[in-house]
N, C-alpha and C positions, 0 to 999 in steps of 0.2 A: 521533656522531657524523664524516660525513667528512672528509678531508682538504682543506686550505681550499684545491687548486688541484685537486683530482678537480673529472671533469668530469659525474659521477654523477650527477644530480637525488634531494634530496631527497625522500618520498611525502608527496604532500602528505595533510593530516588534518583533513576537514574534519566541520565541528562538534565538537571538541575532541576528535577520537576518531580512532585510527587508519583508515586506508580499508579495513582485512581487514574488520574489528567492525563500520563500518556496512552493509558487502554482505552478511557474516551476518547481521542481525539484519531486511536487506530478502530473506532468502532464505528467513531463518525468518519472513516476515510475507507473502511471497509464497505459501509452502506452505500456508498458513493461510488466505489467501485460495481457492486452490485445493481445500481440503480444505469450503470454505464454498458454492462459487457452480460446481465445475465435478468432481465428485469420479469420479460416475458416470455411466453413457452409458445409457441407457433402449434397454433390449433392440428390435430392430429397430428402432434410428434412431440416425440421427448426432448426434440433442439429450442433452447432458452437463447435468448439474443434481445440487447438493452438498447440504451438510447442511440449509442454510442455508435452499432449498424442501422439502426434508423438517420440518424444522422448523414452518414455516411451517403443515404442515397442523394440526395442533397450534391454535384460537384464541386468540386474544392473548398465552399465555405461548410460546409458541414463535417469535415475533415477534421480540414484546421477549429474552428471549435471543437471538437473533440481533443482535440491536442489541448489547444487551450484548456479543458479542463484536467485532463489526463498531469499537463505542465503546473494546473494543483496541491493534485498529490503528490507528483513526486518535488515541490516548492516542503509542502507539509512535512513531506518524511525526512528532510536536512532540515526543517525544524525540529522533529524531534530528535535529531542526532545521530542519525543514520550515518552511514561509515562513505566517503566520496566513490569507492568500489560501487557500495552496495545502490547510490545514487545514478552512476552512470551504468549501472544496468536495467534502472530502472527508466533513461530516457533511450537504453538502444530499446529495450522494449516501446514503450512511446513511437519513438521513432518508424521502428517498423511496419507497428499499428498503422501509422500516418500515411509512410510513404505505399506502404502493398492497400493500404484500403482504399490509399487515391484513383488503381487504377480503375474505370467501370467492371463494375457486375462481379468481377474475380476477386476486386479488392474487397466488394460488399458480402462473401461467403469468405474471405482470408477472416473479415472481424468477428463470424460471427463464430470462428471457431481460433481462435487465438486470443483473444481474452485480456488484451495488455493491462489493464489496470486491474484484474484480479491479478495475475503473477504478481505487478508489483506490489502489492499490497502482505501479499505472502512471500515475496523478499524483503520486507520493511518487518515485518512479524516477526521472521525469521530471523534477523538483526537485531531486534531488539531482545527475544527469549535469548541469547546468546549472551549482550551486553550485560541484561540482568546477572544470569547467571557468571558469568565475570565477577563481578562488584559483589555478589552473595559472596563469591569462596574466595577475593580479595579484599573482605569486609570479614572474614574470620578467620586470618590471615594474620592481620594489623594487630585486631580482638586477643591474641595468642602471641604475637610479639610485640 
């Protein structure tokens, strides 16, 4: 604990854990989303595909396996303190990716452009940044009052 007369502010610990732990978890999820959605560049193009699109080439099983991995990203987001609204938006992104991705050929093309996991990480980052800012502001008011 800092000395009472110190002007240094304590580190905000969102969701009950140290900020660095949350940042590390989000960074891990971001790497996973990159692997799933945009790991490889198709030679001769600027189009990126990930393991999700490759798994989608295997009928039914590939799409279900991708959904299980996407479910892990959503589970981690909930563990990190994402709101119910953010979780439902993430579930919707993953469901759309799975349902449309299951359609032969068209679904595989959809997997390349939709990138549900990257969208979900963006939702999580945005939520955590807003939550962190809110906690900082509320913390300032508590110190004044």
